[in-house]
C-alpha positions in Angstrom: -22.1 -89.6 63.7 -25.2 -92.8 64.5 -28.1 -91.7 64.9 -30.7 -94.1 66.4 -34.0 -94.2 64.9 -36.6 -96.1 66.4 -40.1 -97.6 63.7 -43.2 -98.9 65.2 -46.1 -100.0 63.7 -48.1 -103.3 64.8 -48.6 -103.8 61.0 -45.5 -105.8 59.7 -46.4 -104.9 55.6 -46.4 -101.5 56.7 -43.5 -101.3 58.9 -41.4 -103.2 56.2 -43.0 -99.8 54.0 -41.5 -97.3 56.2 -38.1 -98.9 56.5 -37.7 -99.3 52.6 -38.5 -95.1 52.8 -36.3 -94.3 55.3 -33.4 -96.2 53.8 -32.7 -94.1 51.2 -31.6 -91.7 53.4 -28.3 -93.0 53.7 -26.6 -89.5 55.4 -27.6 -86.0 56.8 -25.0 -82.9 56.8 -25.9 -81.1 59.5 -23.0 -78.0 59.6 -19.4 -79.9 60.1 -21.0 -83.7 61.3 -22.4 -86.2 59.2 -25.5 -88.2 60.8 -26.1 -92.0 59.9 -29.3 -93.1 60.9 -29.3 -96.5 62.2 -32.9 -98.6 62.0 -34.5 -100.2 64.6 -38.0 -101.5 63.3 -40.3 -103.2 65.4 -43.9 -103.9 66.2 -45.5 -102.8 69.8 -45.3 -105.4 72.9 -49.2 -106.8 73.4 -50.8 -107.0 76.9 -50.6 -110.5 78.1 -54.1 -109.7 79.6 -55.8 -108.7 76.1 -53.5 -109.4 73.1 -55.7 -106.1 71.1 -54.4 -103.8 73.3 -50.8 -102.6 72.9 -48.6 -102.6 76.2 -46.9 -99.2 76.3 -44.7 -99.6 79.0 -43.2 -102.9 77.8 -42.6 -101.1 74.3 -41.3 -98.3 75.6 -38.9 -100.2 77.8 -37.6 -101.8 74.5 -37.3 -98.2 73.1 -35.2 -96.6 75.6 -32.9 -100.5 75.9 -31.2 -98.6 73.2 -27.9 -97.3 73.4 -27.6 -94.4 72.6 -31.0 -93.2 73.1 -32.7 -93.0 69.9 -32.8 -89.2 67.9 -36.0 -90.3 66.2 -38.7 -92.3 66.7 -41.1 -93.2 63.4 -44.8 -94.1 65.4 -48.0 -95.1 63.9 -50.7 -93.8 65.1 -53.1 -96.8 65.7 -51.1 -99.4 67.3 -54.2 -101.3 68.1 -56.0 -102.3 65.0 -58.3 -99.3 63.3 -60.8 -97.8 65.8 -61.7 -94.2 65.5 -60.5 -93.6 69.5 -57.2 -95.8 69.2 -54.5 -93.1 70.1 -52.0 -95.7 71.4 -49.2 -94.8 68.6 -49.2 -91.2 70.1 -50.0 -91.9 73.5 -46.3 -94.3 73.4 -45.0 -91.0 71.3 -45.4 -88.8 74.5 -43.9 -91.4 76.5 -41.4 -91.5 74.4 -40.1 -88.1 74.5 -40.8 -87.1 78.1 -38.0 -90.2 78.5 -36.0 -88.9 75.8 -36.1 -84.9 75.8 -34.0 -84.3 72.3 -35.7 -87.1 70.8 -37.9 -86.4 67.1 -41.1 -87.9 67.0 -42.5 -88.0 63.6 -46.3 -89.4 63.7 -47.7 -91.4 60.5 -50.8 -92.5 59.8 -54.0 -93.1 57.0 -56.0 -91.9 59.3 -55.6 -88.2 59.9 -58.4 -87.6 57.9 -60.9 -89.3 60.1 -59.3 -88.8 63.3 -60.9 -85.3 62.9 -60.3 -84.1 67.1 -57.2 -84.9 67.8 -56.3 -85.0 71.0 -54.0 -81.8 72.2 -51.0 -83.8 73.1 -50.6 -85.2 69.4 -50.9 -81.8 67.9 -48.0 -80.5 69.6 -45.6 -84.0 68.9 -42.8 -82.7 66.1 -43.8 -84.0 62.8 -47.2 -85.8 61.1 -47.1 -87.6 57.8 -50.3 -88.2 56.2 -49.9 -91.2 54.4 -53.0 -91.3 52.1 -50.9 -88.4 50.1 -49.8 -89.1 47.0 -46.1 -88.3 47.7 -45.9 -89.5 51.2 -42.8 -91.6 50.2 -41.0 -88.2 49.6 -43.0 -86.6 52.6 -41.9 -88.9 55.2 -37.9 -88.8 53.8 -37.9 -84.7 53.5 -39.7 -84.8 57.3 -37.4 -87.7 58.5 -34.1 -85.5 57.5 -35.0 -82.5 59.2 -35.7 -84.3 62.2 -32.6 -85.8 62.0 -31.2 -82.1 61.5 -32.9 -81.0 64.4 -31.9 -83.6 66.4 -28.4 -83.2 65.4 -28.4 -79.3 66.6 -29.8 -80.4 69.9 -27.2 -82.5 71.0 -24.7 -79.7 69.6 -26.4 -77.5 71.7 -25.5 -80.0 74.8 -22.1 -80.0 74.0 -21.1 -77.2 73.6 -23.2 -76.6 77.4 -21.3 -76.9 81.0 -24.0 -78.4 82.8 -23.6 -78.5 86.6 -24.8 -81.9 89.0 -25.3 -81.5 92.6 -27.2 -81.8 95.7 -28.8 -79.2 96.9 -28.6 -77.8 100.7 -30.8 -78.9 103.5 -32.8 -76.8 105.8 -30.3 -76.4 108.6 -27.5 -77.0 106.5 -24.3 -75.1 107.9 -20.7 -74.1 107.1 -20.0 -73.8 103.6 -22.7 -75.6 101.9 -22.7 -77.3 98.8 -25.0 -74.6 97.5 -22.3 -72.0 98.1 -19.6 -74.0 96.2 -22.0 -74.5 93.3 -22.6 -70.7 92.9 -19.1 -69.8 93.0 -18.7 -72.2 90.3 -21.6 -71.1 88.8 -20.3 -67.2 89.1 -17.0 -68.1 87.5 -17.8 -70.0 84.5 -20.1 -67.5 83.4 -17.6 -64.7 83.9 -15.3 -66.5 82.0 -18.3 -66.9 78.9 -19.3 -70.6 78.9 -23.2 -71.4 79.2 -23.7 -73.0 82.3 -26.6 -74.8 82.8 -28.4 -76.4 86.7 -32.0 -76.9 87.8 -32.2 -74.2 90.3 -31.8 -71.9 87.3 -32.6 -73.4 84.2 -35.9 -76.1 85.3 -39.0 -74.0 85.4 -42.0 -74.5 87.5 -43.6 -77.3 87.0 -40.9 -78.7 84.5 -39.6 -82.3 84.4 -36.9 -83.4 86.2 -36.8 -86.3 84.7 -36.1 -84.7 81.0 -33.3 -82.4 83.1 -31.9 -85.8 84.4 -31.6 -86.8 80.7 -30.6 -83.9 79.2 -27.5 -83.7 81.7 -26.6 -87.1 80.9 -25.7 -85.7 76.8 -23.9 -83.2 77.8 -20.9 -82.4 76.5 -18.9 -81.4 79.9 -21.0 -82.5 83.3 -19.1 -81.0 86.4 -20.7 -83.0 89.2 -20.0 -81.8 92.8 -20.0 -85.0 94.5 -21.5 -84.7 98.2 -22.9 -87.2 101.1 -25.7 -86.2 100.1 -25.3 -86.6 96.4 -24.0 -90.0 96.5 -27.3 -91.1 98.6 -29.4 -89.3 96.4 -31.5 -91.0 93.6 -31.9 -88.1 91.5 -28.0 -87.1 91.6 -26.8 -90.6 90.9 -29.2 -90.9 87.8 -27.8 -87.9 86.5 -24.2 -89.7 86.6 -25.7 -92.8 85.0 -27.4 -90.8 82.5 -23.6 -89.5 81.8 -22.1 -93.0 81.5 -24.8 -94.4 79.5 -23.9 -91.6 77.1 -20.3 -92.6 76.5 -17.0 -91.3 77.0 -17.6 -90.8 80.7 -14.1 -89.8 81.4 -14.3 -87.1 78.9 -17.5 -85.5 79.8 -16.8 -85.5 84.0 -15.3 -83.0 86.0 -15.6 -84.1 89.3 -15.3 -82.0 92.4 -15.5 -84.4 95.6 -16.1 -82.3 98.8 -15.1 -83.3 101.7 -17.6 -86.2 103.3 -17.8 -88.0 100.3 -15.4 -91.1 100.7 -14.6 -92.8 97.3 -11.2 -93.6 97.8 -11.3 -96.7 99.2 -12.9 -100.0 98.7 -14.8 -100.5 101.6 -16.3 -97.0 101.9 -17.3 -97.7 98.3 -19.0 -100.7 98.9 -21.1 -99.2 102.0 -22.3 -97.0 99.1 -23.3 -100.0 96.7 -25.1 -101.7 99.7 -26.9 -98.7 100.1 -28.5 -98.8 96.7 -29.1 -102.3 97.1 -31.2 -101.8 100.0 -33.1 -98.8 98.5 -33.8 -101.0 95.5 -35.1 -103.8 97.6 -37.1 -101.7 99.8 -38.7 -99.9 96.9 -39.7 -103.4 95.5 -41.0 -104.7 98.2 -43.8 -101.5 98.5 -45.0 -102.2 95.0 -45.7 -105.1 95.7 -47.7 -104.2 98.4 -49.8 -102.0 96.0 -53.0 -103.3 95.1 -52.8 -103.1 91.5 -51.9 -105.4 88.1 -49.9 -103.1 87.2 -48.5 -99.9 88.1 -48.5 -96.4 86.5 -45.7 -96.0 84.1 -44.0 -93.2 86.2 -44.0 -95.8 88.8 -42.4 -98.3 87.1 -40.1 -95.8 85.7 -39.1 -94.9 88.8 -38.9 -98.2 90.1 -36.4 -99.0 87.1 -33.8 -95.7 88.4 -32.9 -97.4 91.3 -32.9 -101.1 89.5 -30.4 -98.9 87.5 -28.1 -97.5 90.4 -28.0 -100.4 92.4 -26.7 -102.8 89.5 -24.3 -99.4 88.3 -23.0 -97.9 91.5 -19.9 -100.0 92.3 -18.5 -100.0 88.9 -20.0 -95.5 88.3 -18.0 -95.2 91.8 -14.9 -96.8 90.8 -14.7 -94.7 87.3 -14.6 -91.4 89.5 -12.3 -92.7 92.0 -10.0 -94.0 89.8 -9.1 -89.9 88.2 -6.9 -88.1 89.9 -8.7 -85.1 92.3 -7.7 -82.1 93.6 -9.1 -80.4 96.5 -12.1 -77.6 96.6 -9.5 -75.1 98.0 -6.9 -76.2 94.8 -9.9 -76.1 92.0 -10.8 -72.5 93.5 -7.6 -70.8 92.9 -6.9 -68.7 90.2 -10.9 -68.0 90.1 -10.9 -72.0 89.1 -8.5 -72.6 86.7 -7.9 -76.1 86.8 -11.4 -76.7 86.3 -11.9 -74.1 83.6 -9.1 -76.1 81.8 -10.2 -79.2 82.6 -13.8 -77.9 81.0 -12.2 -76.6 78.0 -10.9 -80.1 77.2 -13.8 -81.9 77.5 -15.4 -79.5 75.2 -13.2 -80.2 72.4 
């Protein structure tokens, strides 16, 4: 299996050395699978306003453009030269970790000894390698191998888990609510021994919604309970998009289409596409009214979500519409036997 690895250093020669050391690690065995790294070395993007400063957002965008998303990132601590307070590599590492929760970060530097008071967010990163130590090449290879195995274990865990993607009920909803249907599906799967994950149970207070959406996208099986609200929710549609981005969309998705979600006719799907195009245009206009030269990275990330959904909504909904659907009543027969059979096929 392929693992994308990014290597980022502002010094061309140091970057070449990192690649030379790590290319000696050709295959990594983890349980029954063999993981082969594919390397993507590059220097960080510089700010247009100040060429001596790193444009973290632009560099992050370059990293996230990889498909599949990187499993390991090797990043130099100081990407803006050798100033004592330069922790730009660690700041970039944190942004990558927030965007790709399972990506293992290896922070490298010749200056760990001089940076005696490292910020807490640097200490919490997965691995650090001091390039001043005599055996740093071997140490880097050992840490890199462990990082790939940690990533592989995370991916294996996702592949054995059933994720439920759905839109929560609104206050005042009546009738057989979306939440009740999701609860019945979850209860059935738990009774039959499945490891079920959904935001209401597994996303803790103050947990990152963006990280959980990414996690759902890598899941081996995703039960998507599609409602009218789901198809107009940026969070839900982004989860569906993440499933598609991580390949094998048809093999990993179990759609449960509720009454009101209009997917069969192309005209109805065009209405949703038009809705997302309008939403993206509206968000863009609001951004232009902000009197700041550079929006915050969180704002840019949200803007990208709207952009990506507006561009891919038509394709996603057409793919789901092309999958044969059963009604909720049919799926609920025999304690969701049809759905469980499909889930077992996905998890294989």
